[in-house]
C-alpha positions in Angstrom: 47.8 31.4 134.7 49.6 31.3 138.1 49.1 34.0 140.7 52.0 35.8 142.2 55.4 35.6 140.8 56.0 39.4 140.7 59.3 40.9 141.7 59.6 41.9 145.4 56.9 39.5 146.4 54.1 41.6 144.8 51.2 39.7 143.4 50.7 40.3 139.7 47.0 40.6 140.4 47.6 43.9 142.4 49.6 46.1 140.0 49.4 49.8 140.7 48.2 52.3 138.1 51.8 53.6 137.9 53.1 50.0 137.2 50.5 49.6 134.5 51.3 53.0 133.0 55.0 52.1 132.9 54.1 48.8 131.2 52.0 50.6 128.6 54.9 53.0 127.9 57.3 50.2 127.7 55.1 48.6 125.0 55.0 51.9 123.0 58.8 52.3 123.2 59.5 48.6 122.5 57.2 48.7 119.5 59.0 51.8 118.2 62.3 49.9 118.5 60.8 46.7 117.0 59.6 48.6 113.9 62.5 51.0 113.5 64.8 48.8 111.4 62.0 47.5 109.1 60.7 51.1 108.7 64.1 52.2 107.4 64.1 49.3 104.9 60.5 50.0 103.9 61.1 53.7 103.3 63.5 52.7 100.4 60.5 51.2 98.7 58.1 54.0 99.8 56.1 51.3 101.7 54.7 51.4 105.2 53.9 48.9 107.9 50.8 47.6 106.2 53.0 46.4 103.4 55.3 44.7 105.9 52.4 43.0 107.6 51.0 41.7 104.3 54.4 40.4 103.2 54.9 38.7 106.6 51.6 36.9 106.6 51.7 36.0 102.9 55.1 34.4 103.6 53.8 32.6 106.7 50.6 31.4 104.9 51.8 30.7 101.3 48.8 30.6 99.0 46.5 32.3 101.5 43.4 33.9 100.1 42.7 37.6 100.1 39.7 36.9 102.5 42.0 35.0 104.9 44.5 37.8 104.8 41.7 40.3 105.5 40.7 38.3 108.6 44.3 38.0 109.9 45.2 41.7 109.4 41.8 43.1 110.5 41.8 45.8 107.9 39.3 47.0 105.3 39.1 45.4 101.9 39.9 48.8 100.4 43.0 49.2 102.5 44.3 45.7 101.7 43.6 46.1 98.0 45.7 49.3 97.9 48.6 47.5 99.6 48.3 44.4 97.5 48.0 46.4 94.3 51.4 48.1 95.1 53.1 44.8 96.0 51.8 43.1 92.9 52.6 46.0 90.6 56.1 46.1 92.1 56.6 42.4 91.5 56.8 41.3 95.1 53.5 39.4 95.3 51.8 37.1 92.8 48.0 36.6 92.8 46.9 33.3 91.3 43.4 32.1 90.5 42.2 29.5 93.0 42.5 25.8 91.9 39.1 24.9 93.5 37.3 28.2 93.3 38.1 30.4 90.3 36.7 33.4 92.3 39.4 33.0 94.9 42.8 34.7 94.6 45.8 32.9 96.2 48.7 35.1 97.2 52.4 34.1 97.0 55.6 36.0 97.4 57.8 36.3 94.3 61.6 35.7 94.8 61.9 39.5 95.1 59.1 39.5 97.7 60.8 36.7 99.6 64.1 38.7 99.6 62.4 41.8 101.0 60.4 39.8 103.6 63.6 38.1 104.7 65.4 41.5 105.2 62.5 42.8 107.2 62.2 39.7 109.3 65.9 39.3 109.8 66.0 42.8 111.3 63.2 42.0 113.7 64.6 38.5 114.6 67.9 40.1 115.4 66.3 42.5 117.8 64.1 39.8 119.4 67.0 37.4 119.7 69.1 40.0 121.5 66.2 41.0 123.8 65.4 37.4 124.6 69.1 36.6 125.4 69.2 39.6 127.7 65.9 38.8 129.5 66.4 35.0 129.8 64.1 32.0 129.3 61.8 32.6 132.2 61.1 36.2 131.1 60.7 35.1 127.5 58.0 32.6 128.5 56.3 35.2 130.7 56.4 37.8 128.0 54.7 35.4 125.5 52.0 34.6 128.1 51.4 38.3 128.6 51.2 39.0 124.8 48.8 36.0 124.3 46.6 37.2 127.2 46.3 40.7 125.5 45.2 39.2 122.2 41.5 39.1 121.3 40.2 35.5 121.6 39.8 35.0 117.9 43.4 36.2 117.2 44.7 34.1 120.1 43.1 31.0 118.5 44.6 31.9 115.1 48.0 32.5 116.7 47.9 29.3 118.7 46.9 27.3 115.7 49.9 28.7 113.8 52.4 28.2 116.6 51.3 24.8 118.2 54.4 22.7 118.4 56.8 25.7 118.2 58.9 26.8 121.1 
């Protein structure tokens, strides 16, 4: 990662506590905005953000196992089972017995699950697209670098494995 590059000639290595505090607050407020539209959609189903995350990662990893989803989401088995039970009972996720290992359960979105996931993702893509257009390509690249640098190493490896070759 390159040194410097801050606005006003300040080095990014020497941020003040106040600059860091403003960055932390910006993350909180951005996250609130990023989740606001999906939260409204989820409330119609009496679902929360955990359901959204499960739908997102099942869609991105079609046929993923429950254990893989546990690792990606970093939640307890009990918590994930509660979420999956609701999504399966409501006809949004299908659990199939593994082809190689009958003890495994592979997860897939049903057509209704794909439709809900698309609504949720479209709302977030619209917000991201608008923000990216406003900020410009250099800021977008820098933002992604910052986000990746904040990830735990294991999650960064997982993220990079999923996004290699993507812009």
